Every structure is written in structure tokens, then in C-alpha cells.
C-alpha positions, 0 to 999 in steps of 0.5 A: 286347807293345809298348804305345803311347799313342794320345794321343801328340803329335797323338793322331791315327790315323797312330799306329795305321796305322803300328803295324799295318804294323810289327807285321805286318812284325816279328811283334811284337804291340802294344796301343794305348790312347786311340786318336785321343784328340786328335780331336773324334771319338776312336776307330777310324774306318772306314779303321782298321777296314777295315785291321785286317780286311784284315790279319786276312784277309791274315795271320790276325792277331787282335785284341780285340773292336773296333768303330767308335769303339773306344779300345783295340786289342790286335793280334797279327799273323800272316804276310802272304800273297800273292794277290788281295784286295778291300776296301771302306772304305765311303763316302769313307773314305781309300784312301791312309790305309788303304794306310799300314797295308798297303803296308809288309808287302805289299812283303815278302809271299811273292809278288805281291799285288794289292789292289783298294780302294774308298773315297775317292781324296782328302780333307782331311788326307790324301795323295790317290791321285795323290800316292801314285802320283807322289810316294811310290811312286817312292821305294819301288821300291827294295824291289820288282820292281814296285809300281804304283797305278792309279786306276780310279774317282774317289771324293769326300767324302761318298759316295766310290765310288772304286776303286784297284788296287795291284800289288806284286811283292816282291824280298824275302820276310819269310818267308824269314828266321828273325827280323827281324834277319836280314831287316833285314841282308839289306835293308841289304846289298842295297837302296840307302839313302834319301838325299834331302838335296839338292834339285838343279836343277828340271827340270819341274813336272807335275800332275793336275786331277781333277774331277767331270763334273757340274762340266764345264759351269762349266769348274771343271777348266780354271779350276783348271788355268789358275790353277795354271799361271799361278802356276808360270810363274815357274820357267821349266821345262816345265809340264804339268797334265793335266785329267780329268773323271770320273763320280762319285757326288757333285761334288768335285775335287782337284789334285795337283802335283809338281816333279821335280829333277835332279843333274848333269843326271840324275833319279835312278832310285833317289832321285828328288827329287820335291816334291808338293802338293795342294788340294781343290775344295770347296763355297764355294771358288772354282776359282781359289783351289783352283789358287792354293792348290796352286801356292803350296804347291808353290812354298813347297816348291821355294823352301825348297830341300829334297829332301822335302816335309813330307807325304812326310817323314811317310810315308818314316820306316818305310821309312828305318828299314829302311835305317839311314844313310838321311837326308832334308831336309824343309821342316818336321817335322810332329807326324805325323812326330814321332808316326811316329818314336815308333812306329817306334822301338818296333818296329825297332832304329833311332834317328832324329836330328832336327836342324832339318829333317833326319832321319837314321836310325841303327842301334841294335845293342843292340836286335837 
């Protein structure tokens, strides 16, 4: 059984989520102690428990007795199954963080997987559902015949009530291979490596401003959109920010921006360079400050002349490990990314070389 130290570096929840995904994919059991010991409220949270329950339902995985706040997890994986599943995280538990544990194994299920997930569509310290839809998923299409995320309802902190549907039609089925080595060999022969090291030419900036309908009278969405638009005009490229007001259980909002780049006049369909940013609309926070925050964060990524924003770097690492020779250049390497490296190297025959803000995945033959 693989053992993991839950207090490693930031001591956060990403360690558990990434371990769940990799364990289910590889068939390797693991134990983690000191879960989220770096947080003020340590232990398993609602989105962790829902993810674990989801993997039990989808694969027959087994665990020790766990509950909200549990500091230790023993996880014995099963084989992921195709089908339609519905999961409710409850309140505003993060849908995007929940998916961090499920996307990877579902990409290699025996057949089509449809996930209906209820919870929060955005929140603090997480990528929003819009970010996954427009920045992360374009990178994962290399693995699937189809991967699509639809946002049916918006859900904001604290009540949540959001709903997202994810549909995945795998190209490769993990069950078809006798072991992880054979599976990885097939991927490495047939899937293009993740190569995101040159930014290229900025072609356009797009975005979504989503706000509760109860805030429409104060024109919160328009103020966020107009401030962000004005702040990004200096790039002199087509700029389109869509505004969406939605009926929600409580007031809230979010703005997600992304910049699209080209090389030699073309946006790569395999390795698209897309930099993202976001900002939350919160109480006591001026709408103009929300728009400016998101725009400034995106401008920082663009001006760094890199091909991957620091949020995407964290999320790409498990997928890079499937394709040694993959490389990315990010604006910064966070403790989230370093923690994910620690976990990935426990499960897969790969070593990550980190030099300044460039990360490269290298194959470890001896682990096979």
C-alpha cells in the first residue's frame, strides 16, 4: 500500500483528490494520514467524502470507516464502470474540486460516463466550473472521443444549489490492459504529448460574468464586465465577455477570463495555449474591484510570456505523467503543484524535472 503524508508542503486537500484519481486508474491502494493538517479545519471535507462515495459507487472501492473531519484514509480501489451517475456534494461544496478525483479515471472508463453533480460552481481557493470548461478541458480532449461540461444551474456560497453535467466518451479503456505498464505504453504511442512551453501570439480574450439575478437591479454584472473590458483594452485584440444573470439560492457571482494564443497563425487543436483567471463577487467587495482583479490577474499571466497559468499547471500534472516527454512553462510553480508532483510520483513511473517555472515529465523505466 502506498503511504502518503497529508501534511506535505501546504497540507491541503488536493493531495487526497489526486491520490484518489491515480489509485483508481492504477489499481494501487493507498493510505494517507494527517489529512489537511495544514488547514484551520483539518480532516476530510464534504467534497472529499462525496468523491470517495462516488468512487465506491462507480468502482466498488473500499475504505476504512470515515466521516467529516477524518484525518486518516485507507483506500482500496476498484475498476471504474461506465454509466450515468448523480452526486450531490451538498451546500456549496466545490464541484470542480470534486471532479479532480473523478475526471482522470473516467477518461479511461469501459464506455461513456455521464456525471450529474450538484454543489457549488465557484468559490474561494478553487477553479470555477467555467474555468474547467474553457481552460482545462481543451487540454484533455487528446484522451477522449468526447469530453464536455455543461452548467445547468449556478450555485454560490453558502447555499450552493449549482448543477453541472459532464459527459465523457473514452478513446482508451483501462480494463483492456493487463497492467498499468501496458496501458501507459498504449497511451504514449497514440496520444500527443502535452507541450505548452511557448506562448505565441495573443489572438483574443474571452470571458463569462455570471451573477445572481437578485443583483441585476444594481447592474453588478455590467459593472464587473465593463471594468474588466476597459482594463484589457490595451492588448488591442478581439475582446468578448458574456454576461449571464441566473436564479440562485443566494446572491453571488464570478468572472472567468481566458486569453487564446496562436502559433504561425493557428490555434493548436491539440495543445491550445489558453491562459485563465477569475475573481469572485463577494459581500463588501465593489463590482469594479472584482472586474479589475480578474483583469489584472489575466494580464499578469499574459505579460509573463508563458503558456500555462499557475492554476492550470497544478491540474495538468497527473495527465502529463501519463505522457512522459510532456513539458509546460508556467508563470509560477505553486505549493499545490509541488504537492501534486509528490503524489503523482508515488503512483506512476515518472519523475518531474522542475527548473525555474518549467516542468518536464520524464519516464522512469525501472518503476515499470
